[in-house]
N, C-alpha and C positions, 0 to 999 in steps of 0.2 A: 504494500500500500504506500509506503514511504517513497518508493521509486517512482510511482505514478505522480505523487505530489511534486517531487523534485523535477521530474520531466515536464510536468505541466508548468511549473514556474519558469523553467529554462525556455520553454516554447513561448510563453508570454513575453519574456524579456527579448527574445529574438524578434518576435512579431512587433514589439514596440520600437525596436531599433530600425527595423525595415520601414515602418510607417514614418519614423523621423527622417530617414534617408529620402523617402519619396517626397515628403513635404519640402525638404531642402531643394530637391531637384526641380519641383514645379513652382517653388517660390511661395508656398503657403506659410503663413505665420505659425510658429511653434510656441505655444504658451508655456509649456513646461520648460523649454530651453530658456525662454525669457525669464521665468521665475528663478531658475538656477543662476542666471547671470546677475539679476538684481540682488539676490541674497548674497552672492559672492563679492561682487564689485561695488555695490551701493547699499551696504547693510543699514544705513540710517534712513533710507528712503522707503516708503511703502510702495509695493508693486501695484500696477493697475489691475482692475478686475478683468476677468476673462472677456467680458463684453467690451469694456473700454479698450483692452488690448486689440481686439478684433477691429473695432472702429478706427483706432489709430493706425493699424497696419494697412487697412484699406485706404485711408486718407493719404498715408505716405506713398502708397503705390499709385494712386490715380490722380492726386491733386498736384503733382509736380509737372510743370510745363516740359514738353518734350518727352514725356513718359509714355505717350500713347501713339499708336500708329495712325489713328483717324481723327 
C-alpha cells in the first residue's frame, strides 16, 4: 500500500512539473512560481491574490504598445 502512495505522489509531482513547463512554453502566468518568488525575494511585501495576479498578467501582456500583431 505504501508503494502505491509513494508512486502516486511521484506521479503528481511529475505531472505538476510538466504543467509548469507547458505554461512557460505558451507564456501562461504561473501563480505558484510567482508566490515562491515573492516569498523568497520580497518577504516584506504581501503577494497578490490569484485573481489580481491573473488580471495583472493579462494587462502586462496586452496593454503594452507593440505587443500585438493586429
